[in-house]
N, C-alpha and C positions, 0 to 999 in steps of 0.2 A: 431508448435513450437512455442517457444520464440523468438523474436527478440530482440537482444541487441544491444542498440543504444549507442555506443562508446564516451566518452569523454575523454578530456586528463586529469589525475590524477596527480595532485600536490602535494599530501600527502598520505602517506600509514600509515594506523594504523593496529595494529597486536592486534584483541581482546583476551584479556585474561579474561573475565569473561561476562557470558551473563545470564541476568535474564529475565524471561518472567511474566510480572504481568497480570492477568487475569481481565478484568471489565465485569462483567454480572449481570444481576438483572436490578434493577432502578439506574440508574449513578446518585450518589449524593455527597455530601460533605464526606460521611464516606470513599467512594474511593478516595477522594483528601487528606484527612487526611493520609490514609493506605499509599497510594504512597509518600508523604512526609517523614512520619515516615521512611520508607523503603530507601528511598535517603539519609537519615540523617546517620542512622545506618551502611548504606555500605559506607559511603564515597566515591563515585564513582570517578574514574581518567578518563582521554582523552583515556584511552584504555579500559575502560570497555563499555559495550552496553546495554542500558535497550530497553526490547521491552515490547509494549503494545499491548493486545490483547484485541479488543475492539468489543464486541457483545451485546453491551445493547441498547433495542429500545426505553429505556423511559429514561429520564433525567431532571434535574432540571435546570434553568438558573445559579442559584449560582455555581452548580458544575461547569459547563461548563466555566465561568469565573476565576473561581479559578484555576481549572485545565490548562488553557491556561495559566495564570501569573505563574504557578509553573513551568511549562514545560518550557517555554520561558526563565526563568530565568538560567537554568543550560546549562552548557559548554561540557558534554561529550556528545557521540552520544546516540542519541535517535531514535528510530524506533517504527512504529505502524501499525498492520495489522488488517485490519477491516474484522471480518469474525467469525464463520465458514459457516454463513449462510447471503445475502443479506439483508442489512438493511438500515435506513436510518439515517445518522448522521450530525450535525451540523458541518460547515465548522470549527469553532472556536476550537472545540475538536481536529482537526488536524494541528492547527497551531503550529509552534515552533517544528516540527519534522524535523528531518534530511533525514530521508527516511520514504517512507509511501508505505502501499500496501493494495490493495482491492479485496474482492473478486467479481466476476463478478455479475453485477446487483447492486450494492450497489447505494444509491443516497446521495448525499452531497448536503444538503440545507443551505439558508441562504448565500450562495457565493456571496461576495462582488467583482463581476467582475473586472477586470482590463485587459488591454491589455496582460499582462504577463499571466493571469491566462487563458484567451482565447486562447494563444497560446500554453500553457501548456496540456490543457485539449480538448479545443472542436476541434482541428484538429480529435482528435481520437473518442471521445466520444459525447455523446448527451448532448447539452447546453440548458436549458432553460432560457433564461434571462427574462422574464417576471415574471416567479417562483423563479428565482434566484436558479437554481439547475443544477446539473450536474448529469447526469445517467452514470455509467461506462459501457459499453457495454461487450458483453460476452467473446470478444477476449482477449485470455489471452498474456501477454507481459512484456517486461520493457521497461518504457518512462521515460522520464526527469524526475528524482528525485521521482519515484513512480513506483510500478507494480502491475500488475493485475494478481493474481494467486488464486487458488481454495483451498490453504493449506495453514497452518503455516510452515509446514515443506518445502513446495515449497518457501515459502517466505524467509526463512533462507537460503536455499542452493542457491538462486539467488542473496542475497544480498552481498555473500562472491565471493572475487574477480571481483565483478561488479564494473564498473569504470562509472556510469551514475548520480552519486547521488549527492547532493547539498554541497555547500563549497567546492567541488573538493576535495570530501574525498572518498578514496578508502580503503575499510574495507578487511582485510583478517583475518578471523575466524579459529582459531588454530584446528585441527583435535580433540585433546582432550577436547577443550571446550564443544563439542555437548554431551560428557558423563557427564558434570557436569553441564547441564542447571539446573537453579533454577525456578520453577515454583510457582508463589507466588500468594496468594490472601488476601483480609483483614481477619482479626481477627475475632474470634467469635461473640464479640458483634457488631462489626462493620456490619458483615454479617448479623447480625439480625436486624440490623438498616434498612440496605439496603432492607431486605425481607417486613420489617414492612412499607417502604415506599410507597409499592404498596398499591394504594388507597381501595381496595377492604377488604387487611387484618387491614389496619387501621381503618376503621371502622367495620369490624364484631369484632376486638378485642375491641376496645372504647366501644362499647355497650354492648357487652357480660362480660367486668369488670364493667359496673355500673349494670347488671342484678345480678351481683353475691353479690355486696355491697347489693343491695335492699332485697336480699334473706336471707341475713345476718342478717337483720334489723326484720325479723320474724321468724329466727330458730338460735335464739340468741346459741353460741356454743363458740368452743374456739377461733372464731376469723379466720379461716383458708379461709373462702368462701371471706372475706371482706380482707384479704390481699391478696389474688392473685387478686381480683377485682381491687384493688386499683392499684396494680402492673400493671396490663394491662393496664389500664386508663393512667397512667405516661408514660410508654413505648410506649403505640400506638399516644398519643399527642406528642412524639419528633419529627416528621416531620411536624408538622403545619405549622411551620414558614417557612421552606427552600421550602415548595411545597405550599403555600398560601391557608391555611382553611379559608372559611368563618366563622367568629367567631357568626355570626347571628344564622347560623344554628345549634351551640352547643346550644346558647339558645333555639330555638325552641326545640332542643333536651330535654333539661332540664324540659320542660314543658310536654313533651310527656312521661318523667321518672317518674314524679311526679304524672301522671293519673295512670301511671302503679302501683306505691305504693298504691295508692288509691283503686286500683282494688284488690290487694294482701290482703289490710285491710277489704276489703269487701267480697271476696273468691268467685266473680264470675265475669263473664266478661259483660254480657250484651252489650247495646249500647256504654256504657264507653269505651269498649276494642276496639270496632270499632273504635272510635274516636280517642283512644291513638293509634293506627297502622296507621291509615291514618296521625296524626301530625310526627309521627315517620319516616314515607318513605317521607312527605315533609322536613323533615329537613335533611336528609341523601341528598337529591339533592341540599338543598341551602348548605350544610357544602362543596360540591364539586364543587361549581357551578363556582367557580373561579380559581381551582386547576390546577397546570400546567402541570398536566397529565390528560389526558382524562380517563374519567370515565364510565365504563357501567350502566346507571342507571337501566336497568332490574336485574342486579347483586345486585345492592344495595337494591332493592325492595324484593328480594329474602332473603338478609341476615334479612332485616325486617320482614318477614314473619318468618324466621326460630327463631328470638327472640321471637316474638309473642306466637310460638308453645314452645317456653322454657317456656315461664311464664304460658302458658295453661297447661303444664305436672306439673309443680312445683307449681303452685296455690293449686291444690287439695291435692299433696302432702304434701306441707308445713302446711297447714289448718289440715289436718287430723294427721299430727304428733304434732302438738300443742293439739289438743284437747285429743290424748290417751297417750302423757307423760307428759303434764301440768296438774297434779293433781290439782294444787291450782287455774287454771284457770277455771278447768271444775265444782268443786265443788262451787265456786263462783257463776255460774247460775243454780245450783240443786235447784228447788223448787220456783225458780222466775216465775212470769208472763210473758209469751211472747206473744206479739200479731202477729199473721199469717200475712204475706207479700205475697209470693209468693212460686210455687214450684220451684224448681232447678234439676240438672240432678239427675235421679235414684230416691232415698228415701232423698235425701235431699232437706231440705226446708230453707227458708230465714224468720226468725222472728226477731221483734225488743224487746229488753229487755232495757227499760230505753231509754236512748240517742243512744244505740248501736244497730247495726244491725248485726245478729250473724248466721252462717250457723249449721243448727243441722238436723237430722235425723229425720223423721217421720214413723208411723205405716202405711204401706202400706194396712192395713185392714179399716182405718180410713179415712173420708174425713174431709178437713178443708177448712173454710169459711175465706175470706180476712176480716180483722180487729176483727175476733173472737181473744180471749184470753184463751191460754193454759199453763198449767204447764211444766216447764221442769223437765225431771226427767234424771237418769243415768244408761245406759243401755249396759251392757257389756263394759264398757270403754268409750261409746259415748253418747254425748247428745242426747236426744228425746224428743219429745213434744207428 
């Protein structure tokens, strides 16, 4: 059962409008901007109640500071419920709220313990002074200025007519208000920014954007791949400043990218491909070494492997497409002398024509010697020696 600790109420407010704003995903400045815009649009009065449902497990310090300044500056009734599952939340996020609610098991970190906070939390819950942490115990109840309940519905029901909140405020929520509750979320573009703030997606879209730009260089067309690639690079770089990307890692990534372009121009991987992959993985670790959100290095490595396979599939496709569709490029090599270098996959071989290394097909019935010279011919749309 919930134990209600009563106190004397000096002011009764009849809530006429109730809005619930959901914060999930990576808590960023996009959330703060969205809430600020919502407050400006609604023009809250003292009879309105804004409830924040907070369930974010990751956040930036910039967003936390901006959010605390925004909420503390408002004079209408503000409530926050941390749920629906137990998470770790910075104490500063909860500052400025008149009413607080926590799901059992919530951990409040970076708590600036004072005697008032100790009396408020530590008699009922677990306080770790060395770690500056408060762990909300599993027992539900209504305490001084906050509730411990397992659902948002229970939170709303128990703040109605309860007399135990800050500023000696007693709330009375009209019955018809529950029929007109507005659940709010950031706009589509703000939600996209929130999603891209996840470091795994940031890295994946960043490297994929460059990959599409690189492919466009070797498969000249209407520029659709380059446009999409450039758009991915721009969008994925938006969270860099807020979350603290290490720009040295981007420089290392550019080195790996240039090596991949060299591989595309040659048409085969060899040891240079292994070197490019190693540099690419290293760049991902450096890029997120100072990130405010912890990053799974194994996932970064898997994404790098995915990009390498992307190139591995694209290389023979793009080169073969160039040789079969660009007849001017083909005929320029016909009847040229080619110096045999080495065998590649299948019937493909690498030859040197002038100062260029070219990937061509070979006759499986012939044996080729390294350093020997052969004539390039055209056979069914392919170059062959």
